N, C-alpha and C positions, 0 to 999 in steps of 0.2 A: 867349151862354151859354158858360161854361167847360166843358171836357171832363169834369171831375169831377162837375159838376152834371148834365150830360147823362147820365152813367153812372148816377147815382142814379135818374134818370127811367127809363132803360132797365131797371134792376133791378126797378123797380116794375111795368114794362110790357114784359116781355122778348119782344116780337114785332116784327119789322121788316118793312116793306112798301116796295117801290119801284115798284109798278105799281098804278095806281088801279083796274084791272080785276080785281085779286085782293086787294083790301083786306080785312084781318081786323079785326074789331071790337076796339078796345083796342090796336091796333098803333101803332108810330111810323113815319110815312111819311118816307122820305128822298127829296128831290126831285133825283134825279140828272139830269144833262144828257147828251144824245147828239148825234150829228151832225145828226139831224133832229127833235129834240124838246128841250123845256126843262121838266123836272119841276116847276120853280117854278110854272109856269102851272097845274098840276094840284093844288096844295097844298090849296086850298079844297075841291075835289072830294073829295080824300082825307079831309078832316075831315068833310065831309057824309056820307061813306059809313061813318064809324065810327072813323077813326083818332083816337087821343087827342091826338097832336101831329104837326106837320109840320116837318121840318128843312129850311130853305131857305137860299139864299145871295144872294138879290136882295131888297133892302129894300122895293121897290115891291109885293111880294107879301105883305108882313107886315101883313095886315089883321085879325089876331086874336092874342090872347095865347097861343093854342095854336100859333102859328107861331114856331119857334125859329130865330133868325137866326144863321148861322155864316159864316166867311170862305169855306169851300169844302166843299160837301156831301160829295163823294167822299172827300176827305182826312179829313173828320170821321168818316165811316163806317169808314174804315180805322183811324183812331186809336182809335175806340171798340172795334173788334174786337181790336186789339192790347192795349188795357187789359183787356178781358174775358179774353183768353187768359192774361194774367199772373195772373189770379185763379182759373184752372182748374188745379188741381194734379193733373193726370192725364197719362198717356202720350199723346203725339201722334205718330202714324205718318204721315209724308209719303210720297206716292207720285208720282214724277216719271218722265220717260223719253219716248221717241219713240212707241212702240206698246204697247198693252195696259194702259195706266194704269187705265182705268175698269173693265175686267174684273178686273184684279188687286185694285183697291179693293173691288169688290163681293164677290169671293171671300174676301178677307182679313177684311172686316167680318162675313161669315157665319160664318167659322171662329171669330173672337174672340167673337162673340155666343153661342157655346156655353158660355162661362164668364163673360163680362162684359157689363154694360150698355154697348152699343157704339153710337156715332154715326158716320156716314160722310157724306161729301160727297154731296149729292143730285144726280143727273143729271151734268151737266158744269159745275157751278158751281166752276170751278177757276182763274179769272183774278183780276185786281186788284179786281173787284167780287164775284165768286162766292166767293172765299175768305173775305173779311170777313163776307158774309152767312151762310156756312156756320158760322163760329165763333160768330156771334151767335144761331144757331139751336140750339146745343148745350144740351140739357136739363140741369138742375142735378144730376140723379142719374147722369149719364154717368160711366162708369169708364174708358173708353178711346175715343180718337177716331182715325179714319182719314181723312186729308185728301189729296185729289188736287191736285197742283200742275201747272197747264198753263203753257206759255211759248211765245212765238213770236219773242222777241228776247233777246239777251244782257242780263243784268241783271234780268230779270223774276223768275226763280226766287229769287234772293237777296232781292229785295223781298218776295216772298210768304213766304219763310222768316222775315223780320223780323216779319211779322204773325202767322203760324201758330206760330212758335217750336217746330218739331218736336223731339222727343226721340229719335226713331228715323226711319230713312228707307230707301227703296229706289229705285234708278233701274232701270226695267225693262230698258232697252236704249238703244243709241245708233243711230238710223237716219236716213234721209233725210226729215226732216219740217221744215216751215216754212223751207225753204232761202232763201226770199225775205227772211226776217228774220234768220236766222242766218248766211247768206252762204256756208256750206260745211259739210261733215261735221265739220271741225275746230271750227267755230263751234257746231254742235250739241253736240259733246263738251264744249266749254268751258261752255256753258249748263247742261248736266246736272251738271257738276262743282260747280256752285254749291251744290247741296244737300249734297254731300260736304264742301265747305269749311265750310259753316255747322255741320254736325254735328261736324266736327273741332274747330272753335273752341269749341263749346259742350259738348264731351265727350258727344256722342250716339252712338247705335248705328247701324250700317249692316248691311243684309241684302244679300248679294251673290250673284248668279248666276255661278258660275265658268265657265259656258259662254260668257259674254259677254267676249271678249278685250279689247274696247275699254274696258270698265269696269275690268277688272283693270289695264290700263295706266294709266288715270286714277288709280286708288287707289295704285298703286306710286309714281307721280310725287308724289302728295300725302304719301306715307309715313303713311297712316292707320293707327292702332294696330290690330294684328291681334286684340288681346284684345277690341276693340269691333266686330269684323267677324264676322258670322255667315253662313256660306256654305251654298250648296246648288247643285245637287241630286246631286252625284257622290259616289262611295263614301266618300271620305275627308273629305267636308264635314260641317259641323255637322248638316245635315239631308240625308239621301240618299233618293232615290226614282227610279224608272225609268219611262220612257215605254213603255206597252204598245201594244196595237193601236190604230191611228188610221185604219183604212180608212174609217170614217165618224165615229162618236163616239170621242173620246179615252178611253183607259183608262190607269191608272198602277199601278205596284207600289209600295206604301208601305214604310216601314221594317220593318214586321212581316212582309213577304213576301206580303201579300194584294193581289189585283188589284181595283181599283175602276173600274167603268164609269161614265163621266160623261155629261152631256147637252151637252157642248161638242164642237164639230167643229174640226178643224184641229190638227195637231201643234204649231203655234205656241202653242196654249193651254196646253200642258204647262208652259211656263215660268211662266205666270200661276198655275197650280195649285201648282207647287213653291214659288213665293214665298209664297203664303198658308199653305202647310204649314210653311214655315220660321218665319214670324212667329208662327204658332199655337204651334209647339213652344217658341219663346223665351218666350212668355207662359203656358206651362203648360197649354195646352188638351189634353185627352186625345186620343190618336191616333184612337180610334174616333169621337169626336165631330167631329174635323176631317174625317174621311172622310164622315160623314153630311152635314156642311155642304156639302162639294164636290159630293156626289151630288145634293143638292137644288137646286143652282143651274141655272137655265135662262136662256139668253141672251134679252135683250129690247132694246127701243129701237134697232132697226136694226143690232144688233151680232151678226153671225153667227147670225141667227135662221133656224130651219128652218120654212118655211111651205108649206102646201098650197094652191095657187091653182088651183081647178078640178081639172084632171087633171095639173097641173105640180107638181113639187117645186122650191122656190126657196130658195136660201141668200141671205138678205138681209143684206148687210154694207155698208150704205150710210151708216153713221154718219160715216165719214171715210175718207180714202185718202191715202197718200203712196207713193213708190216702194218702200219697204221692205214696208209692209203689203200693197200691191197684189201684189208678187211672191209673198209668202207665201200670199195667198188664192188666186192663180191656180195655183200649184204644188200646193197642197192639193186644190183642186177637180179638177185634172187626174188626181191619183192615186186619187181615189175610184172604186171599181168599181161600175158600174151598167149595166143593159141599155138604159137610156133614152138618147136623143140628148142631147148636151150643148151648152148655149148660154151665152155670157157676154155680159152687157149692162153695159157699163162706162162710167162718166162720167169726165170729165177730173179730173186731180189739180191742185188749186189751190195757191197760195202757193209756187211753185217758182222764180219770178223767171227769171233768165237760164238756169237749169238745165231749164226746162220743155221745150224742144224736144228736147234730148238724152234726158231721162228718159222722155218719151212715145214717143220712137223706140225706146228699149230695151224699153219695155213692148210695143210692137208686135212686136218680134222674139221676145220671150218667148211671147206669145200664139200666134204663128205656129208655134213649135216644138211646141206642145201639140196642134195639129190638132183643135181643137174643131169641132163640126158647124155651129155658127152663131156669128158674132161681130158684135156690134152696139156701136158706139161713139158716144158723145155728147159734144159740146162742142168749141169751136174749137181748144182746146189739144191735142185728140186727133189732129189732122190728121197730125202726123209719124209716128204709128203706122201709117198707111195704106201707108207705103213697103214694109212687110213683109206687109201684109194686103190684097191687091188684091180679095179677094172679100168683105171686110167691108162691112157697111152702116153708113154714117156720117151723123149728123144734128147740126145746129147749133141746132135749136130743138125744144122739147118737143112742140109741136103736131104737127109732122111725125113725130116719134118715136112718139108715142102713136097716131096714126092708122095708121102702118105696122104697129105691133104688133096693133092691133085688126083690121086686114085680114089679117095673117098668121095670126092665130088659132092660136097654138101649142098643141098638144095632146100630153100625155105626154112633156114635156121635163124635163130636169134643168138648172136655170138658176142661174147665179151673177150677182147684181146687186151692183155695188160702185161707189163714186165718192166724191168729196169732199163734205163736208156742204153746201157752197154750191150744188151742182147737184141735191141732193135726189132721188137716183135711186129712192127708194121710190115715187115717183109712177107708175112703170111697173107697179106691182102691179095696178092697176085694169084693166090691159089684157092680163094674162096668164091 
């Protein structure tokens, strides 16, 4: 089947499924392949569960006229999303960067929703599969879209831009993430500049945090037009606001001089708030409506959540971790004033490649400087941190970690839990 024909099928049945466990009646099933599965083998199951068509790329599974045979299912999904994007005449805001993408996306979507029918990336569907699925999920009546772009190697952001075709964009920051794929901090900067280059070529708009010197340097080298650059959060910028108290929850002073208390912890979240305010101002959202939106936002999905576990207060920041975000989380946790004893339960940082030893060693030194009452480390990659933390408890398997926590029976502690997604540090919650 040709792409144009498939697009007609999609327009008549605008729901996409890739998992037979979550099939929606009347959806189109795309039989994607992975390292340990072949979606083609589940095509008939998808049809039996209510899918109206199944897109496959292996002829031996074409046992029904409802099985649409294509050369490559993933490429077809991406091409279909690209075609659909071309037919959506609405602003697309792309959010890229090392840290804070998802929180910035959610805050921005909340702010824009005060004035527009807004659609945003769900969860972390921000890669070569997630971005096409996001675009194909956008309702017809959407007036503006906020799309998160994730990348772990050079060239991925420009590829995602070709699919999403953003009209506006922001890079949150340049930090030490995915070093295994990017190779160096310079590689991270090069990858993030791909969004800027796309917007430069296609006469798009950039929102720029002038406190991020690396980003300023990248834009200067590109000679991006100033008339299409909207800056924040300093006094002479397009949008100005100030960080208020951040002893626990962050507050900020808006352009009107009012202080807004948020439900976000960590002064690092001020940049995410300011980004959303700048984008909201550009799109004409009333200041008081923007503040209401920011005020209503409560972190979830393992991102800086405040949880009460029995008698303990836990900051759960286990969605992901890299050297930059780990440093910010630890420094923020250290400066919070409390009468309770403080503990950090930290999992290893993944995808650092040859940088892993040195970065975990630096992490150990930082933790030691903060003099926490209890330090618990998990994962083989964490071992270099022990050089500076002779009293730390170190575990390489979850069974031992969980049993130790159960026996320790922590009571009335203030605890930070953080680690890379792959080590799923939220598992310790059942033992706190």
